[in-house]
N, C-alpha and C positions, 0 to 999 in steps of 0.2 A: 253766630257760633259757627263756625267754620269748624268739620268732624272730617279726620281723614281715614277710610274705610283698609283695613289693616287682613287681608285673606292669605290665610298661611299655605303654605305650600301642596300638601295634601285635599286642602277644601279647594285649590284652585284647579289641581288638576282631576281629582275623582266624584266630586262634590259640590259641583258647580250650582247645587237649586241650593245648598245651602249660602252660598256668596249671593246671590240675589235676594233671598230670604231674608239675609241682614242689612242690605241695601233696601229693599220694599221697607221694611221695617221701621229702619233708620229714619227715611223720608215722611210714612208715616206720621210719623211722631215729632213732624216738621223740622227735621235737622237739615242742614245745608251741606250735606257729604260731596265728599272730593274722592277720588279713586288713581292714587298716584301710580303712575302703568310703569314706570322707571322701579316699584319694589320688587326685591324677590325675598328667601329665605331669612328669617332674623337671625338666624345661625344658632338654633335651639340644636338642630343632632348635630353637629359637632363639639357644643359645647357639653353635650350631654355622654358622648363619648371619651371625654377627657383630652381634649384638641380644642380647648378656650382658646389659647393663642393664634389659633387658623382664622377661628370667625373673627377678630376683628374686622376684618375686610366686608362681610354682610352684616355684621352689628353697624360699621361706618353708614355702608349705604342705606340704611334702614333708618337713620339717624336725618341723613341727606335728604330723604324721599317724605319725610313725614314733619321735620322742623318749623314748618311755617302752619302747621293745622293748631287750633287750640286742643281740639282731642282729638286722640286716636283711639280707632277701636276695632275691636276685633273677635269673631266670635272659638278663642279657644283660649283657653285660660291657662295653658299650658303656653304658648305662645309670647301672651303680655305679660307672662309670671317672669320670662324670659326677658323682657325688655325692662323691667322694673327693678327685676333682682340682679340679674349677669351684664347687663350693662356697664357694669362698674368696672367692667375691663379698659375698658376707656377710657383717654381721656377726659375728665369731667369739665367739659365746655359749658354755657347756659344752655346752645341747643342740645348736647346731649339730659343733660338733667331735665329742661323740661321735656323733653319726648320721655324717658322715665317716668317724669310726674305727673303727664297727662296719659298715659294710657292704659286701657281700660276696656277688661274682659265686657261683653256685651249687655248681659245681664246687671251686672254691677254698674254698667252707665247707666240704665234704663232707669232704676230704683233710688240709686246715689246723688246721680247727677242729675235727671231729667226730674226725679220724684214720682216717677212713673208706676204703678203696680198692674191695674187692669186696662188691656191696653184692646179689651173690646175682638179678642178673638173666640171662636169656639173650636171646638175639638172632641166631640161626642165617645171618648173613646179610656180605655182604662188602661193608665201608664206608668210604667217604672222609671222613677231619676237614679241615674246613674252619677252619682257625685265625685267627679276625679280628683285626684289627690293635688294637682299643682291648684287649682283653683277651690279647693274646700281648704286644706292647709296653706296653701301660699299667698292666693286671693283672698282666705277669710271670707270666702262666699257663704260659709256655715258654719255652726260651731260640728266640733268633731267629739264623737262618742267616748274619746280615751281622754276626753277633760272630764271637768265639772262644771261648765260655762254653762249660763244659759242656753237653752237651745233657739236657734233661727236660721234660717235659709232662704237666701234671696232669690235662689230658682225656685224652689215650696211657693214661697209666697208669690210671683209670678203666675206660675200653677195652676195654684187655688183658686184663680182669677178668669180662666180660662173655663166658656159656657161648654157644661157636657161631660169636662174632663173630671175624671174620675181619678186622681193619684192616690195608687197603691199602697200599700205598708210592706215593707222590705223586713224580712229577719237582719239583714246585717246592710244597714242603709247607706255606711260611708268607707265601704271597706274597698281596697283595690282591684284592681280588674286585669292585672297583670301585665297590661299595655308597657309604659314604662321608657317608649322610644323602643331605643337600640336594644332594654332590656330582654323585647320579647326574639331578637335576634340573637343574641350569643345564650339567652336560658331559655328557649323556645319550648323547651318542657313544662317547666315551674309556671311563663306567661300562659302556655295553654289550659293549664289547670285552672289557675287562678280562676282565670276568662269564662270558665264553662262552670265554677262554680258560682259566681256572680249569676250568669246566664239561669244556672237550677235556681236559684235563690227569686229571682222574675218569674220564671215560672209556675212555682210554689206558688206566687202570691197570683195567680190570674192578671199578669201582666200582657197588655196586647202588645203597644207600643213602647220600647224603651228609648228614653231621650235623657240628652245632656250638654254641656257647655262647653264641649272638648270633643270634637268629633274624634281625633286620633283615639280615645277609648269607645267612641262608638265602633268605629275601623275596624278592631281589634274583635269585640264583640258580636259586631255582625257579618266576619269573619267567619268564624264559627259559628254562629248562629243557622248559614248558608250551607257550610259545609256539613252540616249534622242535619241540614233540613226540617227547622225547629221552625214551633208556627209560631215565628216572633219577629213585629216590625220594628226598625230602625229608622230614630229621624233627629236631628239637632231640634234641640229647643227653639230656635229661630226659627224653625218653620212651624212648629207648634203653632208659638206668638203671632207669627203671621196670617194664621190658619183663617178659615171664615166659611166655616161646611152647613 
């Protein structure tokens, strides 16, 4: 089984350790992983800003880079959601359909495709899980508090198997952090207030490390934490699942 590793722009530029952790984790799980060097942005920023037509070139390049792989796996719920649900702007050729059908967020791939939960990781810290909107409500990585569905969480299932990790209970465990891509630029004040609310919830719950499956949201929270000199560390879930302390 050939897996194409998709690394989003902001991880490539700002958080290379997340890309490395994702690669190492997939290889530990016995996957044959390839990194197409010609890959670029998936087109999400343009699409989110209302310029879907202008994003077609980026979307098509994505398809060209990943069409030969059995699965496309990335450490970003929002980017994978964009590929699966917004590549409908392209002509639905067999290659486009294959890429859309076989694109997976990392945690979803590990649990649903590989059937793994216990990855042998250890991480002796109190952890708070931020459930990003695209992953939670778009990719269905977990149940939503606004619905009466039976409770489940793919991310929690993985974290609960990590030796020494204590998953802390938040008062509002699936509330938006306020990032929203370009929303954080055009509606800065609202975005900041929402982010501060999420951080306070983690601090009040005695969290030491905030994690999640979408580093764009974590980047937003980390910026606020650093600016306000708050006692919290931020790590992508791939780093925790790949850890052995």
